[in-house]
Structures are given as C-alpha cells and as structure tokens.
PDB file of all heavy atoms in Angstrom:
ATOM      1  N   MET A   1     -26.910  -8.227   5.795  1.00  0.00           N
ATOM      2  CA  MET A   1     -25.574  -8.789   5.994  1.00  0.00           C
ATOM      3  C   MET A   1     -25.046  -9.271   4.601  1.00  0.00           C
ATOM      4  O   MET A   1     -25.751  -9.927   3.900  1.00  0.00           O
ATOM      5  CB  MET A   1     -25.685 -10.038   6.906  1.00  0.00           C
ATOM      6  CG  MET A   1     -24.384 -10.465   7.413  1.00  0.00           C
ATOM      7  SD  MET A   1     -24.583 -11.712   8.644  1.00  0.00           S
ATOM      8  CE  MET A   1     -24.087 -13.120   7.703  1.00  0.00           C
ATOM      9  N   VAL A   2     -23.878  -8.853   4.321  1.00  0.00           N
ATOM     10  CA  VAL A   2     -23.250  -9.221   3.081  1.00  0.00           C
ATOM     11  C   VAL A   2     -22.287 -10.355   3.286  1.00  0.00           C
ATOM     12  O   VAL A   2     -21.425 -10.315   4.156  1.00  0.00           O
ATOM     13  CB  VAL A   2     -22.494  -8.019   2.480  1.00  0.00           C
ATOM     14  CG1 VAL A   2     -21.812  -8.391   1.160  1.00  0.00           C
ATOM     15  CG2 VAL A   2     -23.371  -6.844   2.255  1.00  0.00           C
ATOM     16  N   ILE A   3     -22.487 -11.411   2.589  1.00  0.00           N
ATOM     17  CA  ILE A   3     -21.650 -12.617   2.656  1.00  0.00           C
ATOM     18  C   ILE A   3     -20.525 -12.514   1.597  1.00  0.00           C
ATOM     19  O   ILE A   3     -20.855 -12.515   0.391  1.00  0.00           O
ATOM     20  CB  ILE A   3     -22.402 -13.904   2.554  1.00  0.00           C
ATOM     21  CG1 ILE A   3     -23.442 -14.020   3.672  1.00  0.00           C
ATOM     22  CG2 ILE A   3     -21.480 -15.131   2.572  1.00  0.00           C
ATOM     23  CD1 ILE A   3     -24.514 -15.018   3.446  1.00  0.00           C
ATOM     24  N   ARG A   4     -19.351 -12.393   2.043  1.00  0.00           N
ATOM     25  CA  ARG A   4     -18.174 -12.251   1.078  1.00  0.00           C
ATOM     26  C   ARG A   4     -17.494 -13.641   0.979  1.00  0.00           C
ATOM     27  O   ARG A   4     -17.241 -14.258   2.038  1.00  0.00           O
ATOM     28  CB  ARG A   4     -17.237 -11.213   1.549  1.00  0.00           C
ATOM     29  CG  ARG A   4     -17.772  -9.799   1.446  1.00  0.00           C
ATOM     30  CD  ARG A   4     -16.713  -8.805   1.774  1.00  0.00           C
ATOM     31  NE  ARG A   4     -17.266  -7.494   1.811  1.00  0.00           N
ATOM     32  CZ  ARG A   4     -17.762  -6.902   2.871  1.00  0.00           C
ATOM     33  NH1 ARG A   4     -17.748  -7.518   4.023  1.00  0.00           N
ATOM     34  NH2 ARG A   4     -18.228  -5.669   2.799  1.00  0.00           N
ATOM     35  N   PRO A   5     -17.194 -14.030  -0.229  1.00  0.00           N
ATOM     36  CA  PRO A   5     -16.498 -15.331  -0.355  1.00  0.00           C
ATOM     37  C   PRO A   5     -15.081 -15.208   0.199  1.00  0.00           C
ATOM     38  O   PRO A   5     -14.340 -14.216  -0.092  1.00  0.00           O
ATOM     39  CB  PRO A   5     -16.473 -15.598  -1.848  1.00  0.00           C
ATOM     40  CG  PRO A   5     -16.709 -14.260  -2.476  1.00  0.00           C
ATOM     41  CD  PRO A   5     -17.482 -13.406  -1.484  1.00  0.00           C
ATOM     42  N   ARG A   6     -14.662 -16.165   0.990  1.00  0.00           N
ATOM     43  CA  ARG A   6     -13.295 -16.171   1.522  1.00  0.00           C
ATOM     44  C   ARG A   6     -12.416 -17.010   0.607  1.00  0.00           C
ATOM     45  O   ARG A   6     -12.585 -18.218   0.520  1.00  0.00           O
ATOM     46  CB  ARG A   6     -13.283 -16.728   2.919  1.00  0.00           C
ATOM     47  CG  ARG A   6     -13.840 -15.760   3.917  1.00  0.00           C
ATOM     48  CD  ARG A   6     -13.220 -16.016   5.273  1.00  0.00           C
ATOM     49  NE  ARG A   6     -13.595 -14.948   6.231  1.00  0.00           N
ATOM     50  CZ  ARG A   6     -14.722 -14.918   6.902  1.00  0.00           C
ATOM     51  NH1 ARG A   6     -15.618 -15.870   6.769  1.00  0.00           N
ATOM     52  NH2 ARG A   6     -14.968 -13.859   7.687  1.00  0.00           N
ATOM     53  N   THR A   7     -11.501 -16.355  -0.082  1.00  0.00           N
ATOM     54  CA  THR A   7     -10.621 -17.065  -0.957  1.00  0.00           C
ATOM     55  C   THR A   7      -9.479 -17.643  -0.179  1.00  0.00           C
ATOM     56  O   THR A   7      -9.183 -17.234   0.928  1.00  0.00           O
ATOM     57  CB  THR A   7     -10.094 -16.176  -2.059  1.00  0.00           C
ATOM     58  OG1 THR A   7      -9.390 -15.028  -1.471  1.00  0.00           O
ATOM     59  CG2 THR A   7     -11.183 -15.600  -2.940  1.00  0.00           C
ATOM     60  N   LYS A   8      -8.847 -18.659  -0.786  1.00  0.00           N
ATOM     61  CA  LYS A   8      -7.639 -19.265  -0.202  1.00  0.00           C
ATOM     62  C   LYS A   8      -6.592 -18.259   0.130  1.00  0.00           C
ATOM     63  O   LYS A   8      -5.946 -18.307   1.136  1.00  0.00           O
ATOM     64  CB  LYS A   8      -7.045 -20.254  -1.191  1.00  0.00           C
ATOM     65  CG  LYS A   8      -7.543 -21.654  -1.035  1.00  0.00           C
ATOM     66  CD  LYS A   8      -6.745 -22.577  -1.923  1.00  0.00           C
ATOM     67  CE  LYS A   8      -7.212 -24.005  -1.714  1.00  0.00           C
ATOM     68  NZ  LYS A   8      -6.370 -24.899  -2.578  1.00  0.00           N
ATOM     69  N   ARG A   9      -6.427 -17.267  -0.770  1.00  0.00           N
ATOM     70  CA  ARG A   9      -5.432 -16.236  -0.640  1.00  0.00           C
ATOM     71  C   ARG A   9      -5.663 -15.392   0.646  1.00  0.00           C
ATOM     72  O   ARG A   9      -4.775 -15.065   1.390  1.00  0.00           O
ATOM     73  CB  ARG A   9      -5.436 -15.300  -1.832  1.00  0.00           C
ATOM     74  CG  ARG A   9      -4.366 -15.705  -2.807  1.00  0.00           C
ATOM     75  CD  ARG A   9      -4.243 -14.657  -3.892  1.00  0.00           C
ATOM     76  NE  ARG A   9      -3.642 -15.280  -5.032  1.00  0.00           N
ATOM     77  CZ  ARG A   9      -4.295 -15.663  -6.115  1.00  0.00           C
ATOM     78  NH1 ARG A   9      -5.568 -15.385  -6.217  1.00  0.00           N
ATOM     79  NH2 ARG A   9      -3.683 -16.299  -7.064  1.00  0.00           N
ATOM     80  N   LYS A  10      -6.909 -15.002   0.803  1.00  0.00           N
ATOM     81  CA  LYS A  10      -7.320 -14.109   1.962  1.00  0.00           C
ATOM     82  C   LYS A  10      -7.096 -14.833   3.262  1.00  0.00           C
ATOM     83  O   LYS A  10      -6.561 -14.235   4.216  1.00  0.00           O
ATOM     84  CB  LYS A  10      -8.738 -13.631   1.801  1.00  0.00           C
ATOM     85  CG  LYS A  10      -8.867 -12.390   1.023  1.00  0.00           C
ATOM     86  CD  LYS A  10     -10.172 -11.736   1.271  1.00  0.00           C
ATOM     87  CE  LYS A  10     -10.233 -10.394   0.547  1.00  0.00           C
ATOM     88  NZ  LYS A  10     -11.588  -9.898   0.292  1.00  0.00           N
ATOM     89  N   ILE A  11      -7.526 -16.109   3.323  1.00  0.00           N
ATOM     90  CA  ILE A  11      -7.324 -16.864   4.542  1.00  0.00           C
ATOM     91  C   ILE A  11      -5.832 -17.060   4.801  1.00  0.00           C
ATOM     92  O   ILE A  11      -5.384 -16.932   5.918  1.00  0.00           O
ATOM     93  CB  ILE A  11      -8.008 -18.265   4.367  1.00  0.00           C
ATOM     94  CG1 ILE A  11      -9.530 -18.110   4.294  1.00  0.00           C
ATOM     95  CG2 ILE A  11      -7.687 -19.140   5.600  1.00  0.00           C
ATOM     96  CD1 ILE A  11     -10.230 -19.280   3.773  1.00  0.00           C
ATOM     97  N   ALA A  12      -5.071 -17.278   3.765  1.00  0.00           N
ATOM     98  CA  ALA A  12      -3.630 -17.459   3.841  1.00  0.00           C
ATOM     99  C   ALA A  12      -2.951 -16.181   4.426  1.00  0.00           C
ATOM    100  O   ALA A  12      -2.066 -16.270   5.275  1.00  0.00           O
ATOM    101  CB  ALA A  12      -3.016 -17.835   2.532  1.00  0.00           C
ATOM    102  N   LEU A  13      -3.349 -15.049   3.900  1.00  0.00           N
ATOM    103  CA  LEU A  13      -2.774 -13.813   4.352  1.00  0.00           C
ATOM    104  C   LEU A  13      -3.083 -13.500   5.822  1.00  0.00           C
ATOM    105  O   LEU A  13      -2.320 -12.950   6.533  1.00  0.00           O
ATOM    106  CB  LEU A  13      -3.219 -12.624   3.472  1.00  0.00           C
ATOM    107  CG  LEU A  13      -2.582 -12.536   2.104  1.00  0.00           C
ATOM    108  CD1 LEU A  13      -3.260 -11.541   1.270  1.00  0.00           C
ATOM    109  CD2 LEU A  13      -1.073 -12.232   2.206  1.00  0.00           C
ATOM    110  N   ARG A  14      -4.296 -13.928   6.221  1.00  0.00           N
ATOM    111  CA  ARG A  14      -4.668 -13.740   7.607  1.00  0.00           C
ATOM    112  C   ARG A  14      -3.880 -14.668   8.549  1.00  0.00           C
ATOM    113  O   ARG A  14      -3.482 -14.272   9.601  1.00  0.00           O
ATOM    114  CB  ARG A  14      -6.188 -13.921   7.773  1.00  0.00           C
ATOM    115  CG  ARG A  14      -6.710 -13.156   8.978  1.00  0.00           C
ATOM    116  CD  ARG A  14      -8.250 -13.173   9.033  1.00  0.00           C
ATOM    117  NE  ARG A  14      -8.746 -14.486   9.178  1.00  0.00           N
ATOM    118  CZ  ARG A  14      -9.637 -15.038   8.355  1.00  0.00           C
ATOM    119  NH1 ARG A  14     -10.137 -14.371   7.314  1.00  0.00           N
ATOM    120  NH2 ARG A  14     -10.118 -16.223   8.529  1.00  0.00           N
ATOM    121  N   THR A  15      -3.700 -15.895   8.114  1.00  0.00           N
ATOM    122  CA  THR A  15      -3.005 -16.854   8.955  1.00  0.00           C
ATOM    123  C   THR A  15      -1.468 -16.786   8.745  1.00  0.00           C
ATOM    124  O   THR A  15      -0.722 -17.517   9.408  1.00  0.00           O
ATOM    125  CB  THR A  15      -3.483 -18.287   8.694  1.00  0.00           C
ATOM    126  OG1 THR A  15      -3.359 -18.580   7.289  1.00  0.00           O
ATOM    127  CG2 THR A  15      -4.877 -18.473   9.136  1.00  0.00           C
ATOM    128  N   LYS A  16      -1.071 -15.942   7.725  1.00  0.00           N
ATOM    129  CA  LYS A  16       0.342 -15.719   7.401  1.00  0.00           C
ATOM    130  C   LYS A  16       1.030 -16.999   6.894  1.00  0.00           C
ATOM    131  O   LYS A  16       2.204 -17.261   7.089  1.00  0.00           O
ATOM    132  CB  LYS A  16       1.108 -15.153   8.593  1.00  0.00           C
ATOM    133  CG  LYS A  16       0.714 -13.783   8.928  1.00  0.00           C
ATOM    134  CD  LYS A  16       1.564 -13.162   9.995  1.00  0.00           C
ATOM    135  CE  LYS A  16       1.131 -11.741  10.336  1.00  0.00           C
ATOM    136  NZ  LYS A  16       0.452 -11.657  11.604  1.00  0.00           N
ATOM    137  N   ARG A  17       0.244 -17.845   6.193  1.00  0.00           N
ATOM    138  CA  ARG A  17       0.763 -19.075   5.637  1.00  0.00           C
ATOM    139  C   ARG A  17       0.362 -19.258   4.204  1.00  0.00           C
ATOM    140  O   ARG A  17      -0.602 -18.766   3.780  1.00  0.00           O
ATOM    141  CB  ARG A  17       0.252 -20.325   6.446  1.00  0.00           C
ATOM    142  CG  ARG A  17       0.928 -20.426   7.749  1.00  0.00           C
ATOM    143  CD  ARG A  17       0.709 -21.749   8.402  1.00  0.00           C
ATOM    144  NE  ARG A  17       1.535 -21.865   9.605  1.00  0.00           N
ATOM    145  CZ  ARG A  17       2.745 -22.379   9.595  1.00  0.00           C
ATOM    146  NH1 ARG A  17       3.293 -22.807   8.522  1.00  0.00           N
ATOM    147  NH2 ARG A  17       3.447 -22.407  10.751  1.00  0.00           N
ATOM    148  N   CYS A  18       1.179 -20.027   3.491  1.00  0.00           N
ATOM    149  CA  CYS A  18       0.889 -20.253   2.086  1.00  0.00           C
ATOM    150  C   CYS A  18      -0.145 -21.400   1.954  1.00  0.00           C
ATOM    151  O   CYS A  18       0.047 -22.426   2.662  1.00  0.00           O
ATOM    152  CB  CYS A  18       2.174 -20.662   1.373  1.00  0.00           C
ATOM    153  SG  CYS A  18       1.928 -21.280  -0.307  1.00  0.00           S
ATOM    154  N   PRO A  19      -1.189 -21.259   1.201  1.00  0.00           N
ATOM    155  CA  PRO A  19      -2.204 -22.276   1.110  1.00  0.00           C
ATOM    156  C   PRO A  19      -1.726 -23.533   0.369  1.00  0.00           C
ATOM    157  O   PRO A  19      -2.273 -24.614   0.526  1.00  0.00           O
ATOM    158  CB  PRO A  19      -3.351 -21.639   0.304  1.00  0.00           C
ATOM    159  CG  PRO A  19      -2.695 -20.517  -0.419  1.00  0.00           C
ATOM    160  CD  PRO A  19      -1.547 -20.042   0.403  1.00  0.00           C
ATOM    161  N   LYS A  20      -0.668 -23.340  -0.446  1.00  0.00           N
ATOM    162  CA  LYS A  20      -0.191 -24.502  -1.224  1.00  0.00           C
ATOM    163  C   LYS A  20       0.781 -25.379  -0.437  1.00  0.00           C
ATOM    164  O   LYS A  20       0.608 -26.602  -0.387  1.00  0.00           O
ATOM    165  CB  LYS A  20       0.522 -23.957  -2.501  1.00  0.00           C
ATOM    166  CG  LYS A  20       0.537 -24.925  -3.636  1.00  0.00           C
ATOM    167  CD  LYS A  20       0.996 -24.178  -4.856  1.00  0.00           C
ATOM    168  CE  LYS A  20       1.325 -25.160  -5.971  1.00  0.00           C
ATOM    169  NZ  LYS A  20       1.946 -24.499  -7.095  1.00  0.00           N
ATOM    170  N   CYS A  21       1.807 -24.783   0.155  1.00  0.00           N
ATOM    171  CA  CYS A  21       2.831 -25.578   0.855  1.00  0.00           C
ATOM    172  C   CYS A  21       2.835 -25.412   2.377  1.00  0.00           C
ATOM    173  O   CYS A  21       3.662 -26.003   3.043  1.00  0.00           O
ATOM    174  CB  CYS A  21       4.188 -25.265   0.254  1.00  0.00           C
ATOM    175  SG  CYS A  21       4.773 -23.622   0.601  1.00  0.00           S
ATOM    176  N   ASN A  22       1.959 -24.514   2.890  1.00  0.00           N
ATOM    177  CA  ASN A  22       1.843 -24.256   4.319  1.00  0.00           C
ATOM    178  C   ASN A  22       3.073 -23.637   4.923  1.00  0.00           C
ATOM    179  O   ASN A  22       3.321 -23.751   6.130  1.00  0.00           O
ATOM    180  CB  ASN A  22       1.433 -25.525   5.092  1.00  0.00           C
ATOM    181  CG  ASN A  22       0.613 -25.157   6.312  1.00  0.00           C
ATOM    182  OD1 ASN A  22      -0.194 -24.223   6.261  1.00  0.00           O
ATOM    183  ND2 ASN A  22       0.732 -25.927   7.318  1.00  0.00           N
ATOM    184  N   CYS A  23       3.898 -23.009   4.110  1.00  0.00           N
ATOM    185  CA  CYS A  23       5.108 -22.318   4.553  1.00  0.00           C
ATOM    186  C   CYS A  23       4.736 -21.022   5.139  1.00  0.00           C
ATOM    187  O   CYS A  23       3.763 -20.363   4.729  1.00  0.00           O
ATOM    188  CB  CYS A  23       6.055 -22.171   3.362  1.00  0.00           C
ATOM    189  SG  CYS A  23       7.566 -21.318   3.741  1.00  0.00           S
ATOM    190  N   LEU A  24       5.458 -20.560   6.122  1.00  0.00           N
ATOM    191  CA  LEU A  24       5.206 -19.270   6.780  1.00  0.00           C
ATOM    192  C   LEU A  24       5.559 -18.087   5.855  1.00  0.00           C
ATOM    193  O   LEU A  24       6.726 -17.935   5.490  1.00  0.00           O
ATOM    194  CB  LEU A  24       5.989 -19.156   8.104  1.00  0.00           C
ATOM    195  CG  LEU A  24       5.521 -18.105   9.058  1.00  0.00           C
ATOM    196  CD1 LEU A  24       4.194 -18.468   9.656  1.00  0.00           C
ATOM    197  CD2 LEU A  24       6.504 -17.956  10.160  1.00  0.00           C
ATOM    198  N   VAL A  25       4.563 -17.290   5.496  1.00  0.00           N
ATOM    199  CA  VAL A  25       4.844 -16.098   4.693  1.00  0.00           C
ATOM    200  C   VAL A  25       4.228 -14.963   5.429  1.00  0.00           C
ATOM    201  O   VAL A  25       3.050 -15.027   5.804  1.00  0.00           O
ATOM    202  CB  VAL A  25       4.262 -16.247   3.257  1.00  0.00           C
ATOM    203  CG1 VAL A  25       5.078 -17.084   2.367  1.00  0.00           C
ATOM    204  CG2 VAL A  25       2.813 -16.716   3.272  1.00  0.00           C
ATOM    205  N   LYS A  26       4.951 -13.887   5.616  1.00  0.00           N
ATOM    206  CA  LYS A  26       4.440 -12.766   6.412  1.00  0.00           C
ATOM    207  C   LYS A  26       3.781 -11.739   5.570  1.00  0.00           C
ATOM    208  O   LYS A  26       2.550 -11.723   5.440  1.00  0.00           O
ATOM    209  CB  LYS A  26       5.536 -12.205   7.252  1.00  0.00           C
ATOM    210  CG  LYS A  26       5.715 -13.051   8.486  1.00  0.00           C
ATOM    211  CD  LYS A  26       6.900 -12.593   9.323  1.00  0.00           C
ATOM    212  CE  LYS A  26       7.056 -13.571  10.495  1.00  0.00           C
ATOM    213  NZ  LYS A  26       8.474 -13.768  10.820  1.00  0.00           N
ATOM    214  N   ARG A  27       4.478 -10.818   4.962  1.00  0.00           N
ATOM    215  CA  ARG A  27       3.853  -9.801   4.142  1.00  0.00           C
ATOM    216  C   ARG A  27       4.470  -9.841   2.723  1.00  0.00           C
ATOM    217  O   ARG A  27       4.856  -8.855   2.158  1.00  0.00           O
ATOM    218  CB  ARG A  27       4.087  -8.417   4.725  1.00  0.00           C
ATOM    219  CG  ARG A  27       3.356  -8.200   5.958  1.00  0.00           C
ATOM    220  CD  ARG A  27       3.595  -6.809   6.469  1.00  0.00           C
ATOM    221  NE  ARG A  27       3.181  -6.679   7.852  1.00  0.00           N
ATOM    222  CZ  ARG A  27       2.750  -5.544   8.337  1.00  0.00           C
ATOM    223  NH1 ARG A  27       2.684  -4.467   7.630  1.00  0.00           N
ATOM    224  NH2 ARG A  27       2.383  -5.484   9.640  1.00  0.00           N
ATOM    225  N   ARG A  28       4.462 -11.047   2.178  1.00  0.00           N
ATOM    226  CA  ARG A  28       5.113 -11.256   0.872  1.00  0.00           C
ATOM    227  C   ARG A  28       4.049 -11.245  -0.204  1.00  0.00           C
ATOM    228  O   ARG A  28       2.913 -11.463  -0.024  1.00  0.00           O
ATOM    229  CB  ARG A  28       5.758 -12.607   0.795  1.00  0.00           C
ATOM    230  CG  ARG A  28       6.958 -12.701   1.771  1.00  0.00           C
ATOM    231  CD  ARG A  28       7.621 -14.042   1.625  1.00  0.00           C
ATOM    232  NE  ARG A  28       8.920 -13.986   2.230  1.00  0.00           N
ATOM    233  CZ  ARG A  28      10.024 -13.588   1.564  1.00  0.00           C
ATOM    234  NH1 ARG A  28       9.950 -13.208   0.311  1.00  0.00           N
ATOM    235  NH2 ARG A  28      11.170 -13.580   2.184  1.00  0.00           N
ATOM    236  N   VAL A  29       4.516 -11.032  -1.425  1.00  0.00           N
ATOM    237  CA  VAL A  29       3.697 -11.081  -2.609  1.00  0.00           C
ATOM    238  C   VAL A  29       3.630 -12.546  -3.027  1.00  0.00           C
ATOM    239  O   VAL A  29       2.597 -13.033  -3.440  1.00  0.00           O
ATOM    240  CB  VAL A  29       4.227 -10.126  -3.740  1.00  0.00           C
ATOM    241  CG1 VAL A  29       3.401 -10.329  -5.001  1.00  0.00           C
ATOM    242  CG2 VAL A  29       4.165  -8.706  -3.273  1.00  0.00           C
ATOM    243  N   ARG A  30       4.803 -13.214  -2.983  1.00  0.00           N
ATOM    244  CA  ARG A  30       4.873 -14.596  -3.363  1.00  0.00           C
ATOM    245  C   ARG A  30       5.470 -15.449  -2.209  1.00  0.00           C
ATOM    246  O   ARG A  30       6.111 -14.926  -1.365  1.00  0.00           O
ATOM    247  CB  ARG A  30       5.812 -14.745  -4.562  1.00  0.00           C
ATOM    248  CG  ARG A  30       5.126 -14.446  -5.868  1.00  0.00           C
ATOM    249  CD  ARG A  30       6.082 -14.615  -7.030  1.00  0.00           C
ATOM    250  NE  ARG A  30       5.430 -14.230  -8.244  1.00  0.00           N
ATOM    251  CZ  ARG A  30       4.737 -15.008  -8.987  1.00  0.00           C
ATOM    252  NH1 ARG A  30       4.515 -16.271  -8.657  1.00  0.00           N
ATOM    253  NH2 ARG A  30       4.153 -14.602 -10.084  1.00  0.00           N
ATOM    254  N   CYS A  31       5.104 -16.702  -2.289  1.00  0.00           N
ATOM    255  CA  CYS A  31       5.658 -17.648  -1.282  1.00  0.00           C
ATOM    256  C   CYS A  31       7.108 -17.881  -1.587  1.00  0.00           C
ATOM    257  O   CYS A  31       7.500 -18.000  -2.752  1.00  0.00           O
ATOM    258  CB  CYS A  31       4.865 -18.967  -1.304  1.00  0.00           C
ATOM    259  SG  CYS A  31       5.587 -20.160  -0.267  1.00  0.00           S
ATOM    260  N   LYS A  32       7.875 -18.018  -0.526  1.00  0.00           N
ATOM    261  CA  LYS A  32       9.332 -18.209  -0.668  1.00  0.00           C
ATOM    262  C   LYS A  32       9.644 -19.584  -1.216  1.00  0.00           C
ATOM    263  O   LYS A  32      10.557 -19.770  -2.012  1.00  0.00           O
ATOM    264  CB  LYS A  32       9.942 -18.000   0.690  1.00  0.00           C
ATOM    265  CG  LYS A  32      11.408 -17.611   0.717  1.00  0.00           C
ATOM    266  CD  LYS A  32      11.780 -17.464   2.168  1.00  0.00           C
ATOM    267  CE  LYS A  32      13.193 -16.977   2.370  1.00  0.00           C
ATOM    268  NZ  LYS A  32      13.460 -16.813   3.778  1.00  0.00           N
ATOM    269  N   ARG A  33       8.936 -20.581  -0.769  1.00  0.00           N
ATOM    270  CA  ARG A  33       9.278 -21.958  -1.084  1.00  0.00           C
ATOM    271  C   ARG A  33       8.667 -22.396  -2.449  1.00  0.00           C
ATOM    272  O   ARG A  33       9.405 -22.945  -3.284  1.00  0.00           O
ATOM    273  CB  ARG A  33       8.761 -22.903  -0.033  1.00  0.00           C
ATOM    274  CG  ARG A  33       9.430 -24.246  -0.063  1.00  0.00           C
ATOM    275  CD  ARG A  33       8.733 -25.241   0.831  1.00  0.00           C
ATOM    276  NE  ARG A  33       8.944 -24.889   2.288  1.00  0.00           N
ATOM    277  CZ  ARG A  33       8.234 -25.463   3.236  1.00  0.00           C
ATOM    278  NH1 ARG A  33       7.312 -26.320   2.968  1.00  0.00           N
ATOM    279  NH2 ARG A  33       8.466 -25.119   4.485  1.00  0.00           N
ATOM    280  N   CYS A  34       7.379 -22.208  -2.655  1.00  0.00           N
ATOM    281  CA  CYS A  34       6.768 -22.715  -3.879  1.00  0.00           C
ATOM    282  C   CYS A  34       6.402 -21.595  -4.915  1.00  0.00           C
ATOM    283  O   CYS A  34       5.872 -21.848  -5.982  1.00  0.00           O
ATOM    284  CB  CYS A  34       5.511 -23.480  -3.538  1.00  0.00           C
ATOM    285  SG  CYS A  34       4.185 -22.484  -2.880  1.00  0.00           S
ATOM    286  N   HIS A  35       6.668 -20.326  -4.519  1.00  0.00           N
ATOM    287  CA  HIS A  35       6.437 -19.147  -5.378  1.00  0.00           C
ATOM    288  C   HIS A  35       4.976 -18.986  -5.799  1.00  0.00           C
ATOM    289  O   HIS A  35       4.677 -18.511  -6.878  1.00  0.00           O
ATOM    290  CB  HIS A  35       7.354 -19.197  -6.643  1.00  0.00           C
ATOM    291  CG  HIS A  35       8.761 -19.287  -6.262  1.00  0.00           C
ATOM    292  ND1 HIS A  35       9.497 -18.282  -5.732  1.00  0.00           N
ATOM    293  CD2 HIS A  35       9.647 -20.314  -6.321  1.00  0.00           C
ATOM    294  CE1 HIS A  35      10.756 -18.677  -5.452  1.00  0.00           C
ATOM    295  NE2 HIS A  35      10.853 -19.904  -5.840  1.00  0.00           N
ATOM    296  N   TYR A  36       4.078 -19.380  -4.866  1.00  0.00           N
ATOM    297  CA  TYR A  36       2.630 -19.190  -5.097  1.00  0.00           C
ATOM    298  C   TYR A  36       2.276 -17.773  -4.920  1.00  0.00           C
ATOM    299  O   TYR A  36       2.701 -17.156  -3.931  1.00  0.00           O
ATOM    300  CB  TYR A  36       1.910 -20.102  -4.123  1.00  0.00           C
ATOM    301  CG  TYR A  36       0.447 -20.071  -4.215  1.00  0.00           C
ATOM    302  CD1 TYR A  36      -0.261 -20.788  -5.221  1.00  0.00           C
ATOM    303  CD2 TYR A  36      -0.363 -19.262  -3.370  1.00  0.00           C
ATOM    304  CE1 TYR A  36      -1.659 -20.764  -5.321  1.00  0.00           C
ATOM    305  CE2 TYR A  36      -1.740 -19.265  -3.473  1.00  0.00           C
ATOM    306  CZ  TYR A  36      -2.358 -20.026  -4.457  1.00  0.00           C
ATOM    307  OH  TYR A  36      -3.691 -19.985  -4.590  1.00  0.00           O
ATOM    308  N   LEU A  37       1.544 -17.188  -5.835  1.00  0.00           N
ATOM    309  CA  LEU A  37       1.132 -15.787  -5.789  1.00  0.00           C
ATOM    310  C   LEU A  37       0.110 -15.568  -4.650  1.00  0.00           C
ATOM    311  O   LEU A  37      -0.972 -16.136  -4.721  1.00  0.00           O
ATOM    312  CB  LEU A  37       0.577 -15.338  -7.114  1.00  0.00           C
ATOM    313  CG  LEU A  37       0.424 -13.859  -7.318  1.00  0.00           C
ATOM    314  CD1 LEU A  37       1.737 -13.111  -7.390  1.00  0.00           C
ATOM    315  CD2 LEU A  37      -0.350 -13.636  -8.589  1.00  0.00           C
ATOM    316  N   LEU A  38       0.481 -14.728  -3.700  1.00  0.00           N
ATOM    317  CA  LEU A  38      -0.458 -14.501  -2.583  1.00  0.00           C
ATOM    318  C   LEU A  38      -1.209 -13.176  -2.697  1.00  0.00           C
ATOM    319  O   LEU A  38      -2.354 -13.116  -2.463  1.00  0.00           O
ATOM    320  CB  LEU A  38       0.325 -14.464  -1.278  1.00  0.00           C
ATOM    321  CG  LEU A  38       0.955 -15.810  -0.823  1.00  0.00           C
ATOM    322  CD1 LEU A  38       2.003 -15.554   0.180  1.00  0.00           C
ATOM    323  CD2 LEU A  38      -0.140 -16.703  -0.324  1.00  0.00           C
ATOM    324  N   LYS A  39      -0.508 -12.101  -3.140  1.00  0.00           N
ATOM    325  CA  LYS A  39      -1.183 -10.834  -3.282  1.00  0.00           C
ATOM    326  C   LYS A  39      -1.269 -10.464  -4.764  1.00  0.00           C
ATOM    327  O   LYS A  39      -0.304 -10.554  -5.483  1.00  0.00           O
ATOM    328  CB  LYS A  39      -0.410  -9.784  -2.570  1.00  0.00           C
ATOM    329  CG  LYS A  39      -0.679  -9.703  -1.090  1.00  0.00           C
ATOM    330  CD  LYS A  39       0.121  -8.536  -0.481  1.00  0.00           C
ATOM    331  CE  LYS A  39       0.071  -8.609   1.031  1.00  0.00           C
ATOM    332  NZ  LYS A  39       0.967  -7.605   1.586  1.00  0.00           N
ATOM    333  N   ARG A  40      -2.453 -10.003  -5.137  1.00  0.00           N
ATOM    334  CA  ARG A  40      -2.596  -9.485  -6.510  1.00  0.00           C
ATOM    335  C   ARG A  40      -3.338  -8.220  -6.432  1.00  0.00           C
ATOM    336  O   ARG A  40      -4.495  -8.141  -5.990  1.00  0.00           O
ATOM    337  CB  ARG A  40      -3.323 -10.514  -7.336  1.00  0.00           C
ATOM    338  CG  ARG A  40      -3.255 -10.152  -8.810  1.00  0.00           C
ATOM    339  CD  ARG A  40      -4.037 -11.118  -9.636  1.00  0.00           C
ATOM    340  NE  ARG A  40      -3.367 -12.375  -9.816  1.00  0.00           N
ATOM    341  CZ  ARG A  40      -3.964 -13.539 -10.019  1.00  0.00           C
ATOM    342  NH1 ARG A  40      -5.266 -13.583  -9.993  1.00  0.00           N
ATOM    343  NH2 ARG A  40      -3.301 -14.634 -10.161  1.00  0.00           N
ATOM    344  N   ASP A  41      -2.678  -7.128  -6.886  1.00  0.00           N
ATOM    345  CA  ASP A  41      -3.321  -5.814  -6.833  1.00  0.00           C
ATOM    346  C   ASP A  41      -3.824  -5.406  -8.188  1.00  0.00           C
ATOM    347  O   ASP A  41      -3.156  -5.571  -9.162  1.00  0.00           O
ATOM    348  CB  ASP A  41      -2.316  -4.792  -6.269  1.00  0.00           C
ATOM    349  CG  ASP A  41      -2.022  -5.035  -4.845  1.00  0.00           C
ATOM    350  OD1 ASP A  41      -2.949  -5.516  -4.071  1.00  0.00           O
ATOM    351  OD2 ASP A  41      -0.909  -4.773  -4.440  1.00  0.00           O
TER     352      ASP A  41
END
C-alpha cells in the first residue's frame, strides 16, 4: 500500500472549496475571492 500525502490543494479540489478562505471554487485555477493558487501543472 502506498501512502500518498494529501495536500491542502488536493483536499480543496475534492471538496471544491478554497483552503484559505473556504470560498466555493469549482474547476478554477485560482480562488475568486483570495486568489489562492489551487491548480499547478
């Protein structure tokens, strides 16, 4: 079994919320309210 670290970003993308301000973000790269970077490719 491989244990993968769950980052704040991954949890946020799964729950569709920003980890910083708890604002609803769906499939965005950045949060609308606080501009926190959610996706980094």
